Steps between C-alpha positions, in 0.01 A plus 500: 500500500613854420321761715268719294529282188274222366664204328325445166727227365803311622706198399793361699559226241473215745486154347699188438828517313449508123131589514362787289370820659133486596292453183216678678705815548734491199480420131802406287592673174626269226706538187639809331207742514143583589233281335381654175807718451713466183771235471831634623325731746739394777277666761561835330843536661735300277571245773602158368386239753190284483296508820404160641336338800779248536621463863854569383380851413222552754450342841487559872798376697334355809642781714238765428652639179408509134787445256493619138807356329616559142639191329676431169485169318767328292374676186553838665130572546402691814200435722375681807169583673245777535199486730212743544240531771154359440359811663504827309312723743782657699386861523560793734180580692355848460677720752743221593819320399588180316832336585656214300813334638728202451813376670741370237858387458618567148694239300845453650692557178712791379743627235514303172297211641207736569468663159135474401347428841187713551303415817187703572206550736225713347130571447276555198158663474217248477377633164816361339368149554216550255610765251885491519498880534861558602611751620159664547398245765798599712808298589666545837846347515560470873836330450717446197864398502727428205829327432565425867594856596432640846228738379121471482251703301141607570305610193157615387374429147184680386325691224589418141781331309737633381596808703194637681496635855698203635768519230431152364647253470738618775238610754564735792765341720691540821792285610688418818786275614446238769674601823651287780488183292491482120170432323620152397654415838196547724126525522376856459149639524358672192186707544260727313223728624214668318382777732151639438481672837633824360453713192670466266530125551848354539689189385804399708768231470702357793808288563528366856261772617691783332306699240708537184251601230167683489259631238221748563168483321562861397793386285275312258211604273157405635443247220821313580426492873142388446609227257710328766279563805139476382490123442420242769856482631840346437638146488850398611781334306832336586748383238860465395553588135818426307614754244297786360531860394546648849770261619688500171499879475638532851759225444617648170487156336228268378392277788510226605858425404682163491632585849154549654452230763170318551373375833496815716162548664301802608379396846173648630426484871154657493263719302236710675244770425358733765261793505413763756187712491634803677785694353716523811851467365718303736820311418405150387691248714737251340341166581832315475852640513754517220686170530698265277299187597 
């Protein structure tokens, strides 16, 4: 329990070793793109892996963690996993706050062996599920990390593609380095808040309780804001991509490379969603400390 907050969704990923995440709470994406999209869509990002439900890519570890692990077969083909929440109604109450949070240890890989790794925790507007209206539906990247570096990004995608008020396809981003222990060496808590208790409304991103990025409603045209906030809510996603435009641009080479190592998991301790009806802004407590575990 967190005083003043109501838990709307939570998963501690308990289960027997090798089991999938709860099929009631999570659905599994498969293949190289959304159903109905053109061949070669590659999820719209240029990533190369095929997403699977194979336990080697996606399973709980029997210790209360979810593991998403990229693999490469003898033919050089990459596989990994992406899951998304069955629920798509995570919405800030009128006059209140929505908080989305996960505790995650990023893949323990760096330098040449990490080129192409792209773990992420994010949310999409529910309208995307039916009309594929990206970026209008709104995409909130709560955590992105690339190429094993000790930096994480928080990003908002909105409006129209290309360009538009969110500068698509780049989005509006903030970034921060993990302190105390590197992102890949320890569990860190990644959080996002949508605050409707004040006008203009606010979006905020957090690492281990420290705010590192914010966007005010006043920064965006009304049509862009309404497009990402007037649907029934958001659904959550967790994945580890391999390759893609973002990671390759930052690496300065096409990724993955022959030196990219498979088998390094993103480990998720928990995912949770809270709301509070009143707008009293108090520091949200870290439920578990930063630790290497």
